[in-house]
C-alpha positions as CSV (number, residue, x, y, z in Angstrom):
1,M,52.8,87.8,121.3
2,T,50.4,90.7,121.8
3,N,51.0,94.2,120.5
4,T,51.7,95.4,124.1
5,E,54.3,92.8,124.8
6,Q,57.9,93.6,124.2
7,S,59.6,91.4,121.6
8,P,62.5,89.5,122.9
9,A,65.0,92.2,123.8
10,T,68.5,91.5,123.0
11,H,71.5,92.6,125.0
12,A,74.8,92.6,123.1
13,K,78.2,93.8,123.9
14,V,79.6,95.9,121.0
15,N,83.1,96.5,122.0
16,G,81.8,95.9,125.6
17,D,79.3,98.8,125.3
18,Y,75.7,98.4,126.7
19,Q,73.3,97.7,123.9
20,K,69.7,96.7,123.7
21,T,67.3,96.2,120.8
22,I,63.5,96.4,121.3
23,R,60.5,96.4,118.9
24,V,57.7,98.9,119.5
25,Q,54.2,99.3,118.1
26,A,54.8,102.9,117.1
27,H,55.5,104.8,113.9
28,P,59.2,105.8,113.5
29,D,58.2,109.5,113.7
30,T,56.5,108.9,117.0
31,L,59.6,107.2,118.4
32,F,61.9,109.9,117.0
33,D,59.7,112.6,118.7
34,A,59.9,110.7,122.0
35,L,63.7,111.0,121.8
36,T,64.0,114.6,120.8
37,T,61.1,116.6,122.4
38,P,61.7,117.6,126.0
39,S,58.1,117.0,127.1
40,S,58.3,113.5,125.6
41,L,61.7,112.8,127.1
42,A,60.4,113.8,130.5
43,A,57.4,111.5,130.0
44,W,59.6,108.3,129.8
45,W,62.9,109.3,131.4
46,T,63.3,112.4,133.6
47,D,62.7,116.1,133.6
48,V,64.7,117.9,130.9
49,T,65.1,121.3,129.4
50,G,66.8,122.4,126.2
51,S,66.8,121.4,122.5
52,G,66.7,117.9,121.1
53,D,67.7,119.1,117.6
54,T,71.1,118.5,116.0
55,G,73.6,120.8,117.7
56,G,71.2,121.3,120.7
57,E,71.9,120.7,124.3
58,L,69.7,118.9,126.8
59,Q,69.9,119.3,130.6
60,F,68.5,116.2,132.3
61,S,67.5,116.6,136.0
62,F,68.1,113.8,138.4
63,D,68.5,113.9,142.2
64,P,71.5,116.2,142.6
65,P,71.2,119.9,141.9
66,E,73.4,119.9,138.8
67,P,71.9,118.4,135.6
68,C,73.4,115.8,133.4
69,V,74.2,117.8,130.2
70,I,74.0,116.1,126.9
71,H,75.0,117.5,123.5
72,V,72.8,116.4,120.5
73,D,75.3,115.3,117.9
74,Q,72.7,114.0,115.5
75,A,68.9,114.1,115.3
76,T,68.0,112.8,111.8
77,R,64.2,112.2,111.4
78,P,63.1,109.5,111.8
79,F,66.2,107.3,111.8
80,A,68.8,108.3,114.3
81,V,69.5,110.3,117.5
82,Q,73.1,110.5,118.9
83,W,74.1,112.3,122.1
84,T,77.4,112.9,123.8
85,V,77.4,113.4,127.6
86,T,79.4,116.6,128.3
87,S,78.8,117.0,132.1
88,C,77.3,114.7,134.7
89,D,78.5,115.4,138.2
90,F,76.6,112.6,139.9
91,L,77.8,110.0,137.3
92,P,81.2,111.2,136.1
93,D,81.7,107.8,134.3
94,W,79.1,109.0,131.8
95,V,81.2,112.1,130.6
96,D,82.3,111.6,127.0
97,T,80.0,108.5,126.5
98,C,77.6,108.5,123.6
99,P,74.0,107.2,123.9
100,T,72.8,106.4,120.4
101,F,69.3,105.5,119.2
102,T,68.8,103.9,115.8
103,I,65.2,103.6,114.5
104,T,64.3,101.1,111.8
105,P,60.7,100.9,110.4
106,I,59.5,97.3,110.4
107,G,56.2,97.7,108.7
108,G,52.9,99.4,109.4
109,D,53.2,101.4,112.6
110,A,56.0,99.3,114.1
111,S,59.6,100.1,114.6
112,E,62.8,98.5,115.9
113,L,64.9,100.6,118.3
114,Q,68.6,99.7,118.6
115,F,70.1,101.5,121.6
116,R,73.8,101.6,122.2
117,H,75.5,103.6,125.0
118,Q,79.0,103.8,123.6
119,G,81.5,103.9,126.5
120,L,79.2,102.4,129.1
121,T,81.2,99.2,129.7
122,H,81.9,96.7,132.4
123,E,85.0,98.7,133.4
124,L,82.8,101.5,134.8
125,E,81.7,101.4,138.4
126,C,78.2,102.3,137.5
127,I,77.6,99.4,135.0
128,E,75.1,97.5,137.2
129,Q,73.1,100.5,138.2
130,C,73.2,101.9,134.6
131,T,72.2,98.6,133.0
132,R,69.2,98.3,135.3
133,G,68.4,101.9,134.7
134,W,68.5,101.7,130.9
135,D,66.6,98.4,130.9
136,H,63.8,100.1,132.9
137,F,63.8,103.4,130.9
138,L,63.9,101.7,127.5
139,E,60.8,99.8,128.6
140,S,59.3,103.1,129.8
141,L,60.0,104.5,126.4
142,R,58.3,101.6,124.7
143,Q,55.2,102.0,127.0
144,Y,55.2,105.8,126.4
145,V,55.1,105.5,122.6
146,E,52.7,102.5,122.6
147,V,50.1,103.5,125.2
148,G,50.9,107.1,126.0
149,R,52.2,106.6,129.5
150,G,55.8,105.8,130.5
151,M,57.5,105.1,133.8
152,P,59.8,108.1,134.2
153,R,62.1,108.9,137.2
154,G,59.9,109.3,140.3
155,S,57.0,107.3,139.0
156,S,55.7,104.5,141.2
157,A,57.2,101.9,138.8
158,D,60.6,103.6,138.9
159,N,60.5,104.0,142.7
160,A,59.6,100.2,143.1
161,R,62.6,99.4,140.8
162,R,64.9,101.5,142.9
163,L,63.7,99.8,146.1
164,E,64.2,96.3,144.7
165,S,67.8,97.1,143.7
166,A,68.7,98.9,147.0
């Protein structure tokens, strides 16, 4: 496997929640910054404003006029980031769910990212769309921290993904 290839990603169901683990060729601090800095979040996911620090609030912009608002419950460098979705008009299933990123150093400048979206389960109407979305954006995150360019919302890779699933 080359450094640019993703290690075998694992999907698991922890109490039915969406979960995925990936390995990245990036220092844990680089990965942490990509999860807490608005300019970095925008480079792999979508436009965002606010603060990624513990106690902060992030407003993620998607297609509708109202942002998806996320409270930052924890941002502990370089090991953990936990959010709670407090408002999301276009995906109301996300309200009160908790995306959590756990970063583990695995030697040198490599890290393992364990992502769990607590509350994103098969009972929710959005599960198929959200699973495809998280799969894409976690790969976008990996590319961003490894090569400096992600596949955020509106990029040609994201638009192609959306056309395929339409």
